[in-house]
N, C-alpha and C positions, 0 to 999 in steps of 0.2 A: 520598212516600207519599204518599195520596189518604185521604180522606175518602168514604165513602159512606152515604144514608139513605133509609131506605125505611119508609112509614107503613103499619098497620093500625087495626083499628079501636079506638081508646083507646089506643093505642101507640105512639112513634115508636121506629125502632131505626138505631142508628149505629154503626161501625165505624169504622178505622184499618186502612188496607192498606200493606204494605210492597211497593216495584212490585220486588223480587226476593226468587225459593224456590223451593223444587223442588217443594212440597206446599202446596195451597189454604190448605190448616186452617195451616200455620206461618206462612204469611204474613200472618196477621192479629195485630196489634201492640195493636191497645184495643178493646174492646165495649161501647156502653152504651143503657140500654132505659131510655126516659124516657116517664111518662105522661100524655096529652093530661086537659087541665084541663077543656075543655067539650067539647060536640057539634059543634059548629060548623067550617067551614072557615077560621076566621079562626085560633079558637083550634091548630087544627093546623098552621096554619103557624107559628104564635108554636113551637110546641114542637120544628118543625122548626129552627129558630133556633136553639133553647135547647139542642139537640143536638148543632148544630156549632162551640158556645162551648166548652162542655161538654167536647167531645172534643181542642179546639185546645187548653183550657188544661191536659190530660192528657197531653197529648202534649209541649209545653214547645218553650221556642226552639231545643233542641239540633238540634231534625229540623226538616228542610222540609216544608212541602207543598205537593203543586205541582199539585193540582187536588181537585175537589168535585163530588159529584155528586147529584140525589136525584131517586128513583126516584116518579111519581107514578100515581093510580090513574084519574084522568078530567080531563075538561078544565077543570070548577070547580076543582074539588085544585090544579092546572097556575096557573091563575090566579091562585088564594089564598095560593101561597107564592110568587111571581115577585113580585106587590106587595109581599110583607114582606119578602124579600132585596134585593129592589133599592134599596131605601136603607140599606143597610148594607154591614158588610164583605167578608157572602156574596153581594155582587153580582153576582161574574161566575161564582156556581157553575151548573154546566149543570143542565137536569132533562131526564131520560131516560126512557121511556114504560117501563112494564113488562114489553113483549116487547123492548126492546132491552136490557134487565139481565138477563134470562133468559139473548139471544143471548151476554153477556159471558161470563157463569157458567159455560153452557155446553162457549164453550172452554175453561176454566181446571177443564175435571173431565177428569183424564186416567181415570181408573180405569175410562169407557164409551167411551174410543175405538174399542174392537171395534164397537159398535153403528152403525149407518149414521143411517135418521131417531129422532130423540132426543124428545121427549117432557118438558117442563121444566111439573109439575105445583104452581104455588103456591096454598098455602091457607092462608089468614090468617080471623081474627075479619070477619065484613066480605065479604069478597070469596074469591074464586078465578080466579087467571088461569092457561090453556092457553098453551103456544107448540111448536110443532113444527120443531124444527130440522135444518137437510141435512145429507147426510151430512160433509159436510166444514167445518160447524159456519161458513159464509158467511152463511147470511142465514135467515130465520125464514117458514115457508114458508105455514103458517099460524098465526094465534093468535086469542082469544076470551077477552074478559074478563067478569064474574059480580060484581055488588057488590049486597051483601045476601045478607041469609041465615046460621045458624049451621052450622057444621060437622057436618050429621048427618049419615047414611047415606041419606036422601030427599032433603035438597038436592045431594051430592057422586055420586046419580045422572042429578040433573036436569042439573049442573054436565057429566057425560060427555058424556050424549046432546049437549048443546051443543055441546061440543068434536069430538063427529062429526059433526055438519055440517057444522064448517066444514073438517076433516081430509077428506071425502068429498069436499067442491066441489074442494079443492085437488087432489084423485087421490091421497091418498099415506097413508100410516098407519103406528103408530108402532113400533120395534124392541124400543125399552126405555123406560120412565120412572123420570122421576128427582123424587121429591116432595119439595119445599121447604116452607118457612113454617113458623111457630108451631106448626100445628097439623097438621105432615105425621106426626107420631109415632101421630096418634089411631086404636086399631083399626079405627074406623067407616069413616075416610079410605082406609086403606090398603086394607081389602077391598073398598071400591068402587072403586077405582082398578084391581086385580090382575082382578072380574068384570066391568068395563066394558070396558078396554083390550084385554085378551087377552095383554097383552105383559107380560114379568118388572119388577117395580117395586126400582129400585136402591138401594140406603139412601144419605143423603148425609149424614157428619160433619157439616157444619155446614150443616142444613136450616133452622134459625130466623134465620141472619144472613144465607141465602144471598141473597135482593132487596137486600139492604144489599151484599154484596160485589159483586152484579151493577151495581151502581151504580157502587164505587167501582173496578171494573177499567174501567168505561166511561169515566171521568175519566186517567187513567193515560193517558200520550202511548204512541205506537205501538212499545212495548218487544220486544212478541213479533207478528211479522208472519204474517197470512195464512199465509204457503206454509213460514212456519216450524211452524204448528198443525198443516196442509195435511199436510206430511212426519211428523209424529210421529204423523198419525191413520193413516195409510198404512200405516206400520212396523208398528203396533199389530194392524192388521186382515190385513196378511203373515202376519204369525205365528203369529194363529189360522189363517188358514186353511192355513198350512201343516201345522198341529198335525192339524186335519180330514184336511188330504189325508194325511196320512201315518197314520195314526191308519186308514182307510176302506181306504186300501194294504196293512196289514197284517194288516188282518182277511182283504181278497183271497187272501192268500199264505197264510195260515193254512186258508183252505177248499180254495185250489189243492192246495195240500201232500196234506189229505186225499181230494182226489179223484183226486191223480196215485199216491197209494201204496194207494188199492183198485182205481185200473185196473191199476197193475203185478202187482196178485196173480191178476188175472186173462185174461193174456196168452198168445194160443196160438201154435205153436212152429206154425215156417214149413215151410209143404210141402219136400220135399226133389225138385229135378227130377231127374230120368230121361230115360231115354226108354223104348220098347214091348217091347225086346229082352229090356233091363237089368232091366225088372218081371216080363214071362214070366220070365226068367232066377232070379230071387229065388222067384217062387212054387215053383218046378218042384223048388231047392235051394239047398246057399249058394252065396254068389260073395261074392270080396275079390281084392283084385288084386293080378292077376296071373295068375290062374285062367283069362279066359277075355280075347280081344281085344275092347276094345269101344272104338270110335271116341271120342274125347273131343267133347262137346257146345259148341254154338258157341255162349255166350250172350248173343253181342253185345258183351261186353267185351275189348276185345284183350289179347292175354297173357294171358288164363289157360282154363282148363282146365275140367270138367265140373263140378269141385266148388269151383269159383270160386278153386282161389290157380293160381299162376303157372307159367308152364312151366318144365322140366327144366333149361334153359339161361339162363333168367332170363332172354331176352329178347322183346319181347311180341311178339305176333304169332305168337312159336312155341311148337306141341303136340308132346308125341313118343307116335309112336303106335307102340303093342306093336308086339313082332316075332316073338314065338313065343306058341304056346297050352301052357298048364300042365293036364293032365288034375284036376281036382277032387279034393283031399282028400276022402274021406267023413266022416273021423274030425274034421276042421275044423268048428265051429258059426257058420251064417252070421251078420249081419243081417237078420234080419225086417223087412220092409217091410207097414205095412198099408196095404191098401187106399187110407184116408180119406188115408194121407200120401204117396203115389205120385201125381203130375203126368203123366198119359201125353202125347206130345210127338210129333209126326208127323215120321217118319224121312225124309220128301218135302223138308221145310222144311229140312234142316238140310246145313252143308256137312260129309262125313264126311274128305273129305283137309285135307292141313295147308295154311295160310291161306298164301298167296301175300304177296312183299311189295308192298305199292301197293295189295292186293286188300281191300277194305272190307268185314267182318263184316256178315251178314245179321240183323238184330233179330230178338227173338221176339215184339215185339209194337212197331207201329209207331207212333214218340213224336210229341207232338202238338205243332204249334209255337210257342214263343213267340209271347204277344201282341206285335205293334211299339210302341213309346211308350211302354212302362211300365217304368218304375225302380224299383231299389228305393227304400224307405221312407229317409228319414234320420231319423227318431225312430218309437219302438213308439208314440208316440202321435195316433190318426187327427184329419188334419182333418175340423174336425166339421162337418156340415153346418147343423147345429141345437143350440142348447145342450140341455143336459142339468139335467135339474130336480134339485134335494138329494135325497136318498136321505129314506128318512122312518127312526123309530124300530124297525122290522123290518129295516131297512139296504138294502130295495126302492127300488128308483127308480121315477120315476112313471108307471105303467102297466104296471108291468115283473111278471107273475105268479110267485105262489109258485115255490120251483125242485121239480123233476122227484125222485124218488128216486133216493140216490148210486147211482153205479154206472153205471146205465143210459143209453143211447144217449140219449136226452133232456137229459138232465142233464148230457150234455157242452155241447152246444146250446146250452142255457139258460146254461150258466156262460161260453161262449167267447163270449157278449152282453153277459154282465155285468161282465165283464172290461172288453171293449172302455166300458161306460157310466161305469164307475168310472175309468178312466183318464181320459177326455172331461171327467170333471164333474171331478176334481183337478186337469189344467190347466186350467180355465173360476177352480180356487180360487187359482191361482198368483198374487202376485201383479204388477200391467204394469208394467213397467221402461220 
């Protein structure tokens, strides 16, 4: 195990940390808080040495201490601690800065793996320290430490402003804030950070001893390698991305089903293809199969008659011509065709005789040639030309207009574009393998 020590105004906090464990809080073996007798840096160094001795005595000889580290606030404090420990049994203890302790404890915070840029805000009596950790938890992007002042709302506003100056200079901003330190639970501190950073403030179960835990984690050997931490973070963010993408796609499918069901109820029946003589006979009287010898219409599809059915002998390209005419029966009621349902076809453009073998039929509409070099896509997700932004609270993407009324032509065009943007955004959210 390792021992970590952190200081604040009037108090020294020390912890003993096991080198294995699933959760950070479960790895804490011992925790001690010692007062500082005086106001000088020498008094602070004496309290640090006493805290190390006290916690080592509590551990006992049955457990091995493989390292110790002390987190210091400034250069003056560091010199005082080094001078005091150099002549004693703790001369090999490491001294780490506040931002190094923040980086170590941020790596162990598994409950914030889904957030990328993470701000560690330490608030203790007499000091406020801010460190912005990179998404892979490998380095500190920006940091600032302010000494003096109580943890009041006005003091916290000034501290947040100073932190933003450093963050803006580095060109980064926090996606989430973790508040640590003995003053982390004060309402004024929480309110100032929530309003100042505009990012969610994540609670920390071990907030009072988190600075000392960061020092203890720094003293550990390389048990958890950086690539293992990166893999753990990648899995956490990949699961979150898949959940968000699945939610968006599920919502899109529901909306698409509503649109499809609304569109099906408004389908217009297809017109009946016929020729000019059939339409004239339909207006004058009843017309049924076998009444009048009507040549089959060449629709451009081999082996089909005027009604789109195969020829009588089932062979492609053959059509059966009626051989005799029968006088229409006035007692039978024919099928009346409405003028809107009839499409007139010029007989001069049709082949009235049987189709001979080897002769292609003449199409009614000239087909447009397929463009060369175009192949069917292998995926339903189009290759994006630029990155799609994340949808807002209303479900609309940046720059996207509100949907038109459901069932209109404008809604159909809007939905096609919205669906493509959803697929593109979901593909961006998928974890890179």
